[in-house]
C-alpha positions as CSV (number, residue, x, y, z in Angstrom):
1,M,-32.4,-13.8,-14.3
2,K,-31.9,-9.9,-13.5
3,K,-32.0,-10.6,-9.6
4,Y,-29.1,-13.1,-10.1
5,I,-26.8,-10.7,-11.7
6,L,-27.8,-7.8,-9.6
7,A,-26.8,-10.0,-6.3
8,F,-23.5,-11.2,-8.2
9,A,-22.8,-7.6,-8.9
10,L,-23.3,-6.1,-5.6
11,S,-21.3,-8.8,-3.8
12,A,-18.4,-8.5,-5.9
13,L,-18.5,-4.7,-5.1
14,A,-18.7,-5.6,-1.5
15,A,-15.7,-8.1,-1.7
16,T,-13.7,-5.4,-3.6
17,H,-14.1,-2.9,-0.8
18,A,-13.4,-5.6,1.9
19,F,-9.8,-6.0,0.6
20,A,-9.4,-2.0,-0.8
21,D,-6.1,-0.1,0.5
22,E,-6.4,2.7,2.2
23,K,-4.4,6.1,2.9
24,P,-1.7,5.9,5.8
25,S,-2.5,8.3,8.7
26,E,-0.6,11.7,8.8
27,E,1.8,10.1,11.6
28,E,2.2,7.1,9.7
29,A,3.1,8.9,6.4
30,K,5.3,10.9,8.5
31,K,7.0,7.4,9.6
32,I,7.3,6.0,6.1
33,T,9.0,9.3,5.0
34,E,11.7,8.4,7.5
35,A,11.8,5.0,6.7
36,L,12.1,6.0,2.9
37,T,14.8,8.7,3.9
38,A,17.0,6.0,5.7
39,L,16.8,4.2,2.3
40,G,18.1,6.9,0.3
41,C,14.4,6.9,-0.9
42,S,11.9,9.5,-1.6
43,G,8.5,10.3,-2.9
44,G,6.3,7.3,-4.3
45,E,2.2,6.6,-3.5
46,M,2.0,5.5,0.0
47,E,-0.7,2.9,0.9
48,K,-1.6,0.9,3.9
49,E,-3.0,-2.7,3.3
50,S,-6.3,-3.1,5.3
51,E,-5.7,-6.6,5.7
52,A,-4.4,-8.1,9.1
53,S,-1.0,-7.8,8.0
54,G,-1.1,-4.4,8.2
55,Y,1.9,-3.4,5.9
56,F,2.4,-0.3,4.0
57,E,3.2,-0.2,0.1
58,I,5.1,2.4,-1.6
59,D,5.2,2.3,-5.4
60,D,7.2,4.3,-7.4
61,A,9.5,5.6,-4.6
62,K,12.7,7.3,-6.1
63,C,16.0,6.1,-5.0
64,K,19.7,6.6,-5.5
65,D,19.8,3.9,-8.1
66,G,16.4,3.7,-9.7
67,Q,12.8,3.7,-9.0
68,Y,11.4,1.0,-6.5
69,D,8.6,-0.3,-5.2
70,I,8.6,-0.9,-1.4
71,K,6.8,-2.5,1.3
72,L,7.3,-1.6,5.3
73,D,6.3,-4.0,7.9
74,K,3.7,-2.3,10.5
75,N,7.1,-1.2,12.6
76,F,8.1,0.3,9.2
77,K,11.1,-1.9,8.7
78,L,12.1,-2.8,5.2
79,L,9.9,-6.1,4.2
80,F,10.6,-6.2,0.4
81,M,12.4,-3.9,-2.0
82,S,11.9,-4.4,-6.0
83,A,13.2,-2.7,-9.0
84,D,10.1,-0.9,-10.8
């Protein structure tokens, strides 16, 4: 029984790691900041999706009219913006 529990725990950990987001590189962070500035926003927590889509997420960006969660495509173009 302990072997099954251990095997399940290890497989769950491996699956979680495979879909984890990562920090954008310095160059990507610079381009994200430029895109946010063009939208009238700044700050927020930046993440790069590690999945095949390669898009970027900015959580809690501060914009002129409130706080938003923003998604940019791999070319740093706006995909989605929602009030937080």
